[in-house]
KEROKE-917488 format. One record per residue (C-alpha): x, y, z; residue number from 0. Coordinates in nm, 2 decimals, always signed. Layout:
KEROKE-917488
X Y Z NUM;
...
END
This chain:
KEROKE-917488
-13.41 -3.77 +10.94 0;
-13.52 -3.85 +10.59 1;
-13.35 -3.66 +10.31 2;
-13.69 -3.56 +10.18 3;
-13.84 -3.44 +10.51 4;
-13.80 -3.07 +10.41 5;
-13.95 -3.11 +10.07 6;
-14.31 -2.99 +10.05 7;
-14.55 -3.22 +9.88 8;
-14.72 -3.10 +9.56 9;
-15.08 -2.99 +9.63 10;
-15.31 -2.97 +9.34 11;
-15.51 -2.65 +9.31 12;
-15.76 -2.81 +9.07 13;
-16.12 -2.82 +9.18 14;
-16.40 -3.04 +9.04 15;
-16.50 -2.74 +8.82 16;
-16.15 -2.65 +8.70 17;
-16.14 -2.62 +8.32 18;
-16.51 -2.65 +8.29 19;
-16.55 -2.32 +8.11 20;
-16.84 -2.12 +8.26 21;
-16.82 -2.31 +8.58 22;
-16.46 -2.22 +8.63 23;
-16.54 -1.86 +8.57 24;
-16.83 -1.87 +8.82 25;
-16.60 -2.00 +9.09 26;
-16.34 -1.74 +9.01 27;
-16.61 -1.49 +9.07 28;
-16.70 -1.65 +9.40 29;
-16.33 -1.62 +9.51 30;
-16.34 -1.25 +9.42 31;
-16.65 -1.20 +9.63 32;
-16.49 -1.38 +9.93 33;
-16.16 -1.19 +9.90 34;
-16.34 -0.88 +10.00 35;
-16.12 -0.67 +9.77 36;
-16.44 -0.48 +9.69 37;
-16.47 -0.34 +10.05 38;
-16.38 +0.03 +10.08 39;
-16.05 +0.09 +10.27 40;
-16.23 +0.28 +10.55 41;
-16.45 -0.02 +10.63 42;
-16.17 -0.27 +10.57 43;
-16.01 -0.12 +10.89 44;
-16.35 -0.10 +11.06 45;
-16.22 -0.26 +11.38 46;
-16.02 +0.06 +11.44 47;
-16.32 +0.29 +11.42 48;
-16.30 +0.42 +11.77 49;
-15.93 +0.49 +11.74 50;
-16.01 +0.70 +11.44 51;
-16.22 +0.92 +11.66 52;
-15.91 +1.01 +11.84 53;
-16.05 +1.04 +12.19 54;
-15.97 +0.86 +12.51 55;
-16.28 +0.80 +12.72 56;
-16.27 +0.83 +13.10 57;
-16.42 +0.53 +13.29 58;
-16.75 +0.70 +13.36 59;
-16.80 +0.81 +13.00 60;
-16.71 +0.46 +12.88 61;
-16.97 +0.31 +13.11 62;
-17.23 +0.54 +12.98 63;
-17.13 +0.46 +12.62 64;
-17.17 +0.08 +12.69 65;
-17.52 +0.13 +12.83 66;
-17.62 +0.35 +12.54 67;
-17.49 +0.10 +12.29 68;
-17.69 -0.17 +12.47 69;
-18.00 +0.05 +12.45 70;
-17.95 +0.12 +12.08 71;
-17.96 -0.26 +12.02 72;
-18.24 -0.37 +12.25 73;
-18.49 -0.08 +12.26 74;
-18.69 -0.12 +11.94 75;
-18.74 +0.25 +11.85 76;
-18.37 +0.32 +11.89 77;
-18.28 -0.01 +11.71 78;
-18.51 +0.08 +11.42 79;
-18.36 +0.42 +11.39 80;
-18.01 +0.28 +11.38 81;
-18.11 +0.02 +11.12 82;
-18.25 +0.29 +10.90 83;
-17.90 +0.43 +10.88 84;
-17.70 +0.11 +10.86 85;
-17.94 -0.15 +10.72 86;
-18.06 -0.48 +10.86 87;
-17.77 -0.74 +10.85 88;
-18.00 -1.02 +10.97 89;
-18.23 -0.99 +10.67 90;
-17.93 -0.98 +10.43 91;
-17.78 -1.29 +10.59 92;
-18.11 -1.47 +10.56 93;
-18.11 -1.40 +10.18 94;
-17.75 -1.53 +10.17 95;
-17.85 -1.85 +10.34 96;
-18.14 -1.89 +10.09 97;
-17.90 -1.86 +9.80 98;
-17.68 -2.12 +9.96 99;
-17.97 -2.35 +10.02 100;
-18.06 -2.32 +9.65 101;
-17.70 -2.40 +9.55 102;
-17.70 -2.71 +9.77 103;
-18.03 -2.83 +9.63 104;
-17.91 -2.78 +9.27 105;
-17.59 -2.97 +9.34 106;
-17.80 -3.26 +9.48 107;
-18.00 -3.26 +9.16 108;
-17.68 -3.27 +8.96 109;
-17.55 -3.57 +9.16 110;
-17.87 -3.75 +9.13 111;
-17.89 -3.70 +8.75 112;
-17.53 -3.81 +8.71 113;
-17.59 -4.12 +8.92 114;
-17.90 -4.22 +8.72 115;
-17.71 -4.17 +8.39 116;
-17.42 -4.39 +8.51 117;
-17.66 -4.66 +8.63 118;
-17.91 -4.66 +8.34 119;
-17.70 -4.59 +8.03 120;
-17.43 -4.86 +8.00 121;
-17.63 -5.11 +7.81 122;
-17.82 -4.86 +7.59 123;
-17.66 -4.78 +7.25 124;
-17.75 -4.62 +6.92 125;
-17.86 -4.28 +6.79 126;
-18.14 -4.25 +7.04 127;
-17.91 -4.33 +7.33 128;
-17.65 -4.08 +7.20 129;
-17.92 -3.81 +7.17 130;
-18.05 -3.88 +7.52 131;
-17.70 -3.87 +7.66 132;
-17.63 -3.54 +7.50 133;
-17.96 -3.39 +7.63 134;
-17.89 -3.51 +7.98 135;
-17.53 -3.40 +7.98 136;
-17.66 -3.06 +7.88 137;
-17.91 -3.07 +8.17 138;
-17.63 -3.16 +8.41 139;
-17.41 -2.88 +8.29 140;
-17.70 -2.63 +8.31 141;
-17.79 -2.74 +8.66 142;
-17.42 -2.71 +8.77 143;
-17.40 -2.36 +8.62 144;
-17.72 -2.26 +8.81 145;
-17.57 -2.41 +9.13 146;
-17.25 -2.21 +9.08 147;
-17.45 -1.89 +9.01 148;
-17.65 -1.95 +9.34 149;
-17.32 -2.01 +9.53 150;
-17.18 -1.69 +9.38 151;
-17.49 -1.49 +9.49 152;
-17.46 -1.65 +9.84 153;
-17.10 -1.54 +9.87 154;
-17.18 -1.19 +9.75 155;
-17.49 -1.15 +9.97 156;
-17.30 -1.29 +10.27 157;
-17.02 -1.05 +10.22 158;
-17.27 -0.76 +10.19 159;
-17.45 -0.88 +10.51 160;
-17.12 -0.89 +10.70 161;
-17.03 -0.54 +10.58 162;
-17.37 -0.41 +10.69 163;
-17.32 -0.56 +11.03 164;
-16.97 -0.41 +11.06 165;
-17.11 -0.06 +10.97 166;
-17.40 -0.11 +11.21 167;
-17.16 -0.18 +11.50 168;
-16.93 +0.11 +11.41 169;
-17.21 +0.36 +11.39 170;
-17.37 +0.23 +11.71 171;
-17.05 +0.26 +11.90 172;
-16.98 +0.61 +11.76 173;
-17.33 +0.73 +11.86 174;
-17.29 +0.57 +12.20 175;
-16.95 +0.73 +12.25 176;
-17.08 +1.08 +12.15 177;
-17.39 +1.06 +12.38 178;
-17.17 +0.94 +12.66 179;
-16.95 +1.25 +12.62 180;
-17.25 +1.48 +12.60 181;
-17.39 +1.35 +12.93 182;
-17.05 +1.39 +13.10 183;
-17.01 +1.74 +12.96 184;
-17.37 +1.83 +13.07 185;
-17.28 +1.72 +13.43 186;
-16.97 +1.93 +13.41 187;
-17.17 +2.22 +13.30 188;
-17.37 +2.20 +13.62 189;
-17.09 +2.16 +13.86 190;
-16.76 +2.28 +13.70 191;
-16.76 +2.46 +13.36 192;
-16.99 +2.74 +13.23 193;
-17.27 +2.63 +13.00 194;
-17.16 +2.83 +12.69 195;
-16.82 +2.65 +12.70 196;
-16.99 +2.31 +12.72 197;
-17.24 +2.40 +12.45 198;
-16.96 +2.49 +12.22 199;
-16.79 +2.15 +12.30 200;
-17.11 +1.96 +12.22 201;
-17.17 +2.14 +11.89 202;
-16.81 +2.08 +11.78 203;
-16.83 +1.71 +11.88 204;
-17.17 +1.66 +11.70 205;
-17.02 +1.81 +11.38 206;
-16.71 +1.59 +11.41 207;
-16.90 +1.27 +11.49 208;
-17.16 +1.34 +11.21 209;
-16.87 +1.37 +10.96 210;
-16.72 +1.04 +11.08 211;
-17.05 +0.86 +11.06 212;
-17.12 +1.00 +10.72 213;
-16.78 +0.88 +10.61 214;
-16.86 +0.52 +10.71 215;
-17.20 +0.55 +10.54 216;
-17.04 +0.66 +10.22 217;
-16.78 +0.38 +10.25 218;
-17.07 +0.13 +10.27 219;
-17.23 +0.28 +9.96 220;
-16.89 +0.27 +9.77 221;
-16.84 -0.09 +9.88 222;
-17.18 -0.19 +9.74 223;
-17.10 +0.00 +9.42 224;
-16.78 -0.21 +9.39 225;
-16.97 -0.53 +9.46 226;
-17.23 -0.44 +9.19 227;
-16.94 -0.39 +8.94 228;
-16.81 -0.74 +9.03 229;
-17.16 -0.88 +8.98 230;
-17.19 -0.70 +8.65 231;
-17.51 -0.52 +8.73 232;
END
């Protein structure tokens, strides 16, 4: 075994934009967007949403909830109502892709300008050449900054879209779970328990679930407020 086999190689953390002033700042902003530190704690643990409800579904109720969740996604009136509460993640992600496309196009322009400068300028000297080089260098820097801005907006919008989708899924599953319970309780009211007892259960459950759903809605709003602060708007 080599004496140096345990020594980790040095890996540079420098990127092409490191030290480039505004460009370095833009990419620091992008890293902040991607870190998702702006996401409210409640949504950051969104995968545990149904555990937060604190109920264990019986198999019949779980089957009903699955069917209701499917209906909420694929029957347009129900889907539209759900999206009114949680937003439309697909639309947000399309905007994110548009920003990403713009960034890619601007970077292609930067590469093309740089290539032309390298190819055309070596034999040209004098004051006019210096002035032209200065102008084109400014154009390259400006286009790079615009590309970085578009990339930052893509990262921010993509993060927002993902959060909208998470909230959508949480709210959908909570509504489906509640309706599944209500159906089971209604059946029990017919065959087992008195209607007033079931009615009280349903009212209590609706109040509880409404509070939970409102909490996730407010967490989404707070997350977007945090994101706006990062964006400086």
